[in-house]
C-alpha positions, 0 to 999 in steps of 0.5 A: 528931234521935236515931239510933233515931227516924230509923231508925224506919219507920212501920207501914202499920197502926200503931194500927189496931183490927181483928177477925179472923174466920176459922174456919181456925185456920192461916189465922186466925194468918196473918192476925194476924201479918200485921196485927200486923206492920203494927202493927195492934192486934188487938181479937179474933180468932175463928172462929165466928159466935157469937163474932164476933157478940160481937166486932162490938160492940167499942168503937173498930174501925176495920175488920174482916177476914171469912171468908164461911163459917164452918163451917156458917154464913155471916158474914152476921149479923156483916157486918150489925152491922158495916155498921149500925155503919159499920165497913168490913170485908173478905171474905177468903174461898176462896169465889166472887165470886158467893157470896150473902153476898158479893152483900149488899155488892158493893162491900166489898172481896174478897181470895181465900185465899191472899193475900200478907201485904203485899196483906193490909195494903194492903187494910185500908190502903185500906180506912181510906183510901177 
């Protein structure tokens, strides 16, 4: 076995196709960085509901990370479409667990902002292996 192959470590999200919906630009960049560092392929990221609605139709999605509130909108229509397509998602939010959108999907994982990048990657890994 070559030395370089022996030293390579499998990334926890290697090749996993994700979308990220987050209205805060800095948080969006942090999420993208954490996920790509873990090997994920970001199919798309966005800050608005309109953009999210086009991303949820992408082919080959494995999962999504969704902020519950996008400015004055909620992510509910995008979450509904993902659920219809059978694509799992995690809510990444500063909102309470009793938010009306959260209550529509009580079994969906919830990460509170701010979360450690390792925790975000672990939550996606767990979601994909559930």
